Chimera marker file (.cmm) of the C-alpha trace (Angstrom):
<marker_set name="trace">
<marker id="1" x="-7.261" y="-18.779" z="-7.006" r="1" g="1" b="0" radius="0.5"/>
<marker id="2" x="-9.140" y="-21.682" z="-5.436" r="1" g="1" b="0" radius="0.5"/>
<marker id="3" x="-11.755" y="-24.092" z="-6.781" r="1" g="1" b="0" radius="0.5"/>
<marker id="4" x="-14.217" y="-23.424" z="-3.805" r="1" g="1" b="0" radius="0.5"/>
<marker id="5" x="-16.307" y="-20.325" z="-3.525" r="1" g="1" b="0" radius="0.5"/>
<marker id="6" x="-15.925" y="-18.597" z="-0.129" r="1" g="1" b="0" radius="0.5"/>
<marker id="7" x="-18.549" y="-16.210" z="0.795" r="1" g="1" b="0" radius="0.5"/>
<marker id="8" x="-19.073" y="-14.572" z="4.193" r="1" g="1" b="0" radius="0.5"/>
<marker id="9" x="-20.949" y="-11.438" z="4.497" r="1" g="1" b="0" radius="0.5"/>
<marker id="10" x="-21.498" y="-9.448" z="7.745" r="1" g="1" b="0" radius="0.5"/>
<marker id="11" x="-21.989" y="-5.859" z="6.459" r="1" g="1" b="0" radius="0.5"/>
<marker id="12" x="-24.065" y="-4.580" z="3.555" r="1" g="1" b="0" radius="0.5"/>
<marker id="13" x="-21.920" y="-3.291" z="0.770" r="1" g="1" b="0" radius="0.5"/>
<marker id="14" x="-23.567" y="0.083" z="1.063" r="1" g="1" b="0" radius="0.5"/>
<marker id="15" x="-23.069" y="0.331" z="4.859" r="1" g="1" b="0" radius="0.5"/>
<marker id="16" x="-21.303" y="3.427" z="5.829" r="1" g="1" b="0" radius="0.5"/>
<marker id="17" x="-21.713" y="3.747" z="9.585" r="1" g="1" b="0" radius="0.5"/>
<marker id="18" x="-19.469" y="0.917" z="10.542" r="1" g="1" b="0" radius="0.5"/>
<marker id="19" x="-16.424" y="1.831" z="12.752" r="1" g="1" b="0" radius="0.5"/>
<marker id="20" x="-13.002" y="1.231" z="11.301" r="1" g="1" b="0" radius="0.5"/>
<marker id="21" x="-12.479" y="-1.503" z="13.992" r="1" g="1" b="0" radius="0.5"/>
<marker id="22" x="-15.573" y="-3.321" z="12.729" r="1" g="1" b="0" radius="0.5"/>
<marker id="23" x="-14.289" y="-2.937" z="9.212" r="1" g="1" b="0" radius="0.5"/>
<marker id="24" x="-10.955" y="-4.542" z="10.192" r="1" g="1" b="0" radius="0.5"/>
<marker id="25" x="-12.524" y="-7.311" z="12.026" r="1" g="1" b="0" radius="0.5"/>
<marker id="26" x="-14.859" y="-8.141" z="8.926" r="1" g="1" b="0" radius="0.5"/>
<marker id="27" x="-11.788" y="-8.253" z="6.715" r="1" g="1" b="0" radius="0.5"/>
<marker id="28" x="-9.949" y="-10.263" z="9.164" r="1" g="1" b="0" radius="0.5"/>
<marker id="29" x="-12.644" y="-12.881" z="9.613" r="1" g="1" b="0" radius="0.5"/>
<marker id="30" x="-12.791" y="-13.206" z="5.800" r="1" g="1" b="0" radius="0.5"/>
<marker id="31" x="-9.063" y="-13.649" z="5.427" r="1" g="1" b="0" radius="0.5"/>
<marker id="32" x="-9.215" y="-16.167" z="8.286" r="1" g="1" b="0" radius="0.5"/>
<marker id="33" x="-11.775" y="-18.241" z="6.374" r="1" g="1" b="0" radius="0.5"/>
<marker id="34" x="-9.502" y="-17.986" z="3.351" r="1" g="1" b="0" radius="0.5"/>
<marker id="35" x="-6.573" y="-19.181" z="5.478" r="1" g="1" b="0" radius="0.5"/>
<marker id="36" x="-8.592" y="-22.342" z="6.444" r="1" g="1" b="0" radius="0.5"/>
<marker id="37" x="-9.011" y="-23.225" z="2.869" r="1" g="1" b="0" radius="0.5"/>
<marker id="38" x="-5.641" y="-22.495" z="1.319" r="1" g="1" b="0" radius="0.5"/>
<marker id="39" x="-3.302" y="-22.843" z="4.329" r="1" g="1" b="0" radius="0.5"/>
<marker id="40" x="-0.896" y="-20.643" z="6.137" r="1" g="1" b="0" radius="0.5"/>
<marker id="41" x="2.051" y="-21.269" z="3.642" r="1" g="1" b="0" radius="0.5"/>
<marker id="42" x="-0.058" y="-19.805" z="0.687" r="1" g="1" b="0" radius="0.5"/>
<marker id="43" x="-1.225" y="-16.854" z="2.791" r="1" g="1" b="0" radius="0.5"/>
<marker id="44" x="2.410" y="-16.158" z="3.702" r="1" g="1" b="0" radius="0.5"/>
<marker id="45" x="3.076" y="-16.171" z="-0.100" r="1" g="1" b="0" radius="0.5"/>
<marker id="46" x="0.073" y="-13.868" z="-0.618" r="1" g="1" b="0" radius="0.5"/>
<marker id="47" x="1.656" y="-11.381" z="1.783" r="1" g="1" b="0" radius="0.5"/>
<marker id="48" x="5.052" y="-11.399" z="0.139" r="1" g="1" b="0" radius="0.5"/>
<marker id="49" x="3.456" y="-10.739" z="-3.181" r="1" g="1" b="0" radius="0.5"/>
<marker id="50" x="1.372" y="-7.779" z="-1.942" r="1" g="1" b="0" radius="0.5"/>
<marker id="51" x="4.255" y="-5.501" z="-2.933" r="1" g="1" b="0" radius="0.5"/>
<marker id="52" x="3.656" y="-6.120" z="-6.483" r="1" g="1" b="0" radius="0.5"/>
<marker id="53" x="0.391" y="-3.915" z="-6.166" r="1" g="1" b="0" radius="0.5"/>
<marker id="54" x="0.638" y="-0.379" z="-7.143" r="1" g="1" b="0" radius="0.5"/>
<marker id="55" x="-1.586" y="0.689" z="-3.959" r="1" g="1" b="0" radius="0.5"/>
<marker id="56" x="-1.260" y="-1.254" z="-0.860" r="1" g="1" b="0" radius="0.5"/>
<marker id="57" x="-4.430" y="-1.183" z="1.148" r="1" g="1" b="0" radius="0.5"/>
<marker id="58" x="-3.285" y="-0.777" z="4.759" r="1" g="1" b="0" radius="0.5"/>
<marker id="59" x="-6.000" y="-2.964" z="6.411" r="1" g="1" b="0" radius="0.5"/>
<marker id="60" x="-5.384" y="-5.813" z="3.994" r="1" g="1" b="0" radius="0.5"/>
<marker id="61" x="-1.566" y="-5.473" z="4.558" r="1" g="1" b="0" radius="0.5"/>
<marker id="62" x="-1.898" y="-5.544" z="8.217" r="1" g="1" b="0" radius="0.5"/>
<marker id="63" x="-4.108" y="-8.573" z="8.267" r="1" g="1" b="0" radius="0.5"/>
<marker id="64" x="-1.864" y="-10.628" z="5.651" r="1" g="1" b="0" radius="0.5"/>
<marker id="65" x="1.198" y="-9.621" z="7.644" r="1" g="1" b="0" radius="0.5"/>
<marker id="66" x="0.092" y="-11.769" z="10.529" r="1" g="1" b="0" radius="0.5"/>
<marker id="67" x="0.474" y="-14.767" z="8.311" r="1" g="1" b="0" radius="0.5"/>
<marker id="68" x="4.216" y="-13.876" z="7.786" r="1" g="1" b="0" radius="0.5"/>
<marker id="69" x="7.341" y="-13.845" z="9.746" r="1" g="1" b="0" radius="0.5"/>
<marker id="70" x="9.109" y="-11.555" z="7.213" r="1" g="1" b="0" radius="0.5"/>
<marker id="71" x="9.753" y="-8.423" z="9.247" r="1" g="1" b="0" radius="0.5"/>
<marker id="72" x="11.893" y="-6.669" z="6.702" r="1" g="1" b="0" radius="0.5"/>
<marker id="73" x="8.926" y="-6.873" z="4.198" r="1" g="1" b="0" radius="0.5"/>
<marker id="74" x="6.511" y="-5.658" z="6.856" r="1" g="1" b="0" radius="0.5"/>
<marker id="75" x="8.584" y="-2.631" z="7.454" r="1" g="1" b="0" radius="0.5"/>
<marker id="76" x="9.100" y="-1.965" z="3.798" r="1" g="1" b="0" radius="0.5"/>
<marker id="77" x="5.411" y="-2.032" z="3.129" r="1" g="1" b="0" radius="0.5"/>
<marker id="78" x="4.696" y="0.316" z="6.090" r="1" g="1" b="0" radius="0.5"/>
<marker id="79" x="7.211" y="2.778" z="4.898" r="1" g="1" b="0" radius="0.5"/>
<marker id="80" x="5.789" y="2.517" z="1.412" r="1" g="1" b="0" radius="0.5"/>
<marker id="81" x="2.255" y="3.239" z="2.802" r="1" g="1" b="0" radius="0.5"/>
<marker id="82" x="3.331" y="6.272" z="4.793" r="1" g="1" b="0" radius="0.5"/>
<marker id="83" x="5.389" y="7.704" z="1.822" r="1" g="1" b="0" radius="0.5"/>
<marker id="84" x="2.190" y="7.551" z="-0.313" r="1" g="1" b="0" radius="0.5"/>
<marker id="85" x="-0.281" y="8.645" z="2.426" r="1" g="1" b="0" radius="0.5"/>
<marker id="86" x="1.828" y="10.879" z="4.851" r="1" g="1" b="0" radius="0.5"/>
<marker id="87" x="-1.289" y="12.369" z="6.520" r="1" g="1" b="0" radius="0.5"/>
<marker id="88" x="-2.820" y="9.116" z="7.322" r="1" g="1" b="0" radius="0.5"/>
<marker id="89" x="-0.553" y="8.705" z="10.280" r="1" g="1" b="0" radius="0.5"/>
<marker id="90" x="-2.596" y="11.316" z="12.127" r="1" g="1" b="0" radius="0.5"/>
<marker id="91" x="-5.429" y="8.897" z="12.252" r="1" g="1" b="0" radius="0.5"/>
<marker id="92" x="-5.396" y="7.037" z="15.720" r="1" g="1" b="0" radius="0.5"/>
<marker id="93" x="-6.688" y="3.776" z="14.109" r="1" g="1" b="0" radius="0.5"/>
<marker id="94" x="-3.913" y="3.665" z="11.528" r="1" g="1" b="0" radius="0.5"/>
<marker id="95" x="-1.379" y="4.495" z="14.092" r="1" g="1" b="0" radius="0.5"/>
<marker id="96" x="-2.625" y="1.691" z="16.000" r="1" g="1" b="0" radius="0.5"/>
<marker id="97" x="-1.979" y="-0.811" z="13.011" r="1" g="1" b="0" radius="0.5"/>
<marker id="98" x="1.307" y="0.474" z="12.539" r="1" g="1" b="0" radius="0.5"/>
<marker id="99" x="2.578" y="-0.096" z="16.103" r="1" g="1" b="0" radius="0.5"/>
<marker id="100" x="0.866" y="-3.460" z="16.768" r="1" g="1" b="0" radius="0.5"/>
<link id1="1" id2="2" r="1" g="1" b="0" radius="0.2"/>
<link id1="2" id2="3" r="1" g="1" b="0" radius="0.2"/>
<link id1="3" id2="4" r="1" g="1" b="0" radius="0.2"/>
<link id1="4" id2="5" r="1" g="1" b="0" radius="0.2"/>
<link id1="5" id2="6" r="1" g="1" b="0" radius="0.2"/>
<link id1="6" id2="7" r="1" g="1" b="0" radius="0.2"/>
<link id1="7" id2="8" r="1" g="1" b="0" radius="0.2"/>
<link id1="8" id2="9" r="1" g="1" b="0" radius="0.2"/>
<link id1="9" id2="10" r="1" g="1" b="0" radius="0.2"/>
<link id1="10" id2="11" r="1" g="1" b="0" radius="0.2"/>
<link id1="11" id2="12" r="1" g="1" b="0" radius="0.2"/>
<link id1="12" id2="13" r="1" g="1" b="0" radius="0.2"/>
<link id1="13" id2="14" r="1" g="1" b="0" radius="0.2"/>
<link id1="14" id2="15" r="1" g="1" b="0" radius="0.2"/>
<link id1="15" id2="16" r="1" g="1" b="0" radius="0.2"/>
<link id1="16" id2="17" r="1" g="1" b="0" radius="0.2"/>
<link id1="17" id2="18" r="1" g="1" b="0" radius="0.2"/>
<link id1="18" id2="19" r="1" g="1" b="0" radius="0.2"/>
<link id1="19" id2="20" r="1" g="1" b="0" radius="0.2"/>
<link id1="20" id2="21" r="1" g="1" b="0" radius="0.2"/>
<link id1="21" id2="22" r="1" g="1" b="0" radius="0.2"/>
<link id1="22" id2="23" r="1" g="1" b="0" radius="0.2"/>
<link id1="23" id2="24" r="1" g="1" b="0" radius="0.2"/>
<link id1="24" id2="25" r="1" g="1" b="0" radius="0.2"/>
<link id1="25" id2="26" r="1" g="1" b="0" radius="0.2"/>
<link id1="26" id2="27" r="1" g="1" b="0" radius="0.2"/>
<link id1="27" id2="28" r="1" g="1" b="0" radius="0.2"/>
<link id1="28" id2="29" r="1" g="1" b="0" radius="0.2"/>
<link id1="29" id2="30" r="1" g="1" b="0" radius="0.2"/>
<link id1="30" id2="31" r="1" g="1" b="0" radius="0.2"/>
<link id1="31" id2="32" r="1" g="1" b="0" radius="0.2"/>
<link id1="32" id2="33" r="1" g="1" b="0" radius="0.2"/>
<link id1="33" id2="34" r="1" g="1" b="0" radius="0.2"/>
<link id1="34" id2="35" r="1" g="1" b="0" radius="0.2"/>
<link id1="35" id2="36" r="1" g="1" b="0" radius="0.2"/>
<link id1="36" id2="37" r="1" g="1" b="0" radius="0.2"/>
<link id1="37" id2="38" r="1" g="1" b="0" radius="0.2"/>
<link id1="38" id2="39" r="1" g="1" b="0" radius="0.2"/>
<link id1="39" id2="40" r="1" g="1" b="0" radius="0.2"/>
<link id1="40" id2="41" r="1" g="1" b="0" radius="0.2"/>
<link id1="41" id2="42" r="1" g="1" b="0" radius="0.2"/>
<link id1="42" id2="43" r="1" g="1" b="0" radius="0.2"/>
<link id1="43" id2="44" r="1" g="1" b="0" radius="0.2"/>
<link id1="44" id2="45" r="1" g="1" b="0" radius="0.2"/>
<link id1="45" id2="46" r="1" g="1" b="0" radius="0.2"/>
<link id1="46" id2="47" r="1" g="1" b="0" radius="0.2"/>
<link id1="47" id2="48" r="1" g="1" b="0" radius="0.2"/>
<link id1="48" id2="49" r="1" g="1" b="0" radius="0.2"/>
<link id1="49" id2="50" r="1" g="1" b="0" radius="0.2"/>
<link id1="50" id2="51" r="1" g="1" b="0" radius="0.2"/>
<link id1="51" id2="52" r="1" g="1" b="0" radius="0.2"/>
<link id1="52" id2="53" r="1" g="1" b="0" radius="0.2"/>
<link id1="53" id2="54" r="1" g="1" b="0" radius="0.2"/>
<link id1="54" id2="55" r="1" g="1" b="0" radius="0.2"/>
<link id1="55" id2="56" r="1" g="1" b="0" radius="0.2"/>
<link id1="56" id2="57" r="1" g="1" b="0" radius="0.2"/>
<link id1="57" id2="58" r="1" g="1" b="0" radius="0.2"/>
<link id1="58" id2="59" r="1" g="1" b="0" radius="0.2"/>
<link id1="59" id2="60" r="1" g="1" b="0" radius="0.2"/>
<link id1="60" id2="61" r="1" g="1" b="0" radius="0.2"/>
<link id1="61" id2="62" r="1" g="1" b="0" radius="0.2"/>
<link id1="62" id2="63" r="1" g="1" b="0" radius="0.2"/>
<link id1="63" id2="64" r="1" g="1" b="0" radius="0.2"/>
<link id1="64" id2="65" r="1" g="1" b="0" radius="0.2"/>
<link id1="65" id2="66" r="1" g="1" b="0" radius="0.2"/>
<link id1="66" id2="67" r="1" g="1" b="0" radius="0.2"/>
<link id1="67" id2="68" r="1" g="1" b="0" radius="0.2"/>
<link id1="68" id2="69" r="1" g="1" b="0" radius="0.2"/>
<link id1="69" id2="70" r="1" g="1" b="0" radius="0.2"/>
<link id1="70" id2="71" r="1" g="1" b="0" radius="0.2"/>
<link id1="71" id2="72" r="1" g="1" b="0" radius="0.2"/>
<link id1="72" id2="73" r="1" g="1" b="0" radius="0.2"/>
<link id1="73" id2="74" r="1" g="1" b="0" radius="0.2"/>
<link id1="74" id2="75" r="1" g="1" b="0" radius="0.2"/>
<link id1="75" id2="76" r="1" g="1" b="0" radius="0.2"/>
<link id1="76" id2="77" r="1" g="1" b="0" radius="0.2"/>
<link id1="77" id2="78" r="1" g="1" b="0" radius="0.2"/>
<link id1="78" id2="79" r="1" g="1" b="0" radius="0.2"/>
<link id1="79" id2="80" r="1" g="1" b="0" radius="0.2"/>
<link id1="80" id2="81" r="1" g="1" b="0" radius="0.2"/>
<link id1="81" id2="82" r="1" g="1" b="0" radius="0.2"/>
<link id1="82" id2="83" r="1" g="1" b="0" radius="0.2"/>
<link id1="83" id2="84" r="1" g="1" b="0" radius="0.2"/>
<link id1="84" id2="85" r="1" g="1" b="0" radius="0.2"/>
<link id1="85" id2="86" r="1" g="1" b="0" radius="0.2"/>
<link id1="86" id2="87" r="1" g="1" b="0" radius="0.2"/>
<link id1="87" id2="88" r="1" g="1" b="0" radius="0.2"/>
<link id1="88" id2="89" r="1" g="1" b="0" radius="0.2"/>
<link id1="89" id2="90" r="1" g="1" b="0" radius="0.2"/>
<link id1="90" id2="91" r="1" g="1" b="0" radius="0.2"/>
<link id1="91" id2="92" r="1" g="1" b="0" radius="0.2"/>
<link id1="92" id2="93" r="1" g="1" b="0" radius="0.2"/>
<link id1="93" id2="94" r="1" g="1" b="0" radius="0.2"/>
<link id1="94" id2="95" r="1" g="1" b="0" radius="0.2"/>
<link id1="95" id2="96" r="1" g="1" b="0" radius="0.2"/>
<link id1="96" id2="97" r="1" g="1" b="0" radius="0.2"/>
<link id1="97" id2="98" r="1" g="1" b="0" radius="0.2"/>
<link id1="98" id2="99" r="1" g="1" b="0" radius="0.2"/>
<link id1="99" id2="100" r="1" g="1" b="0" radius="0.2"/>
</marker_set>
């Protein structure tokens, strides 16, 4: 939680024809803006706490993992995601996120 409001909107909330890559980039830019405000240490803590959520969003997990050096945690979350969504690994975009 921060005292300032951060709002950056690139795509309409009703947009349905943006690519997965554009979706990833929009979310990454938003989290980069948050990183500028709260700092990399708090972003790393945010990543470490993502395991507390019952359903981990792969795109947010991937972006937040870039702010952490915790390789064990990264692997654990990837395996957790694959176990919950085994067919998702067939998607080329998702495979790209896993093996970056």
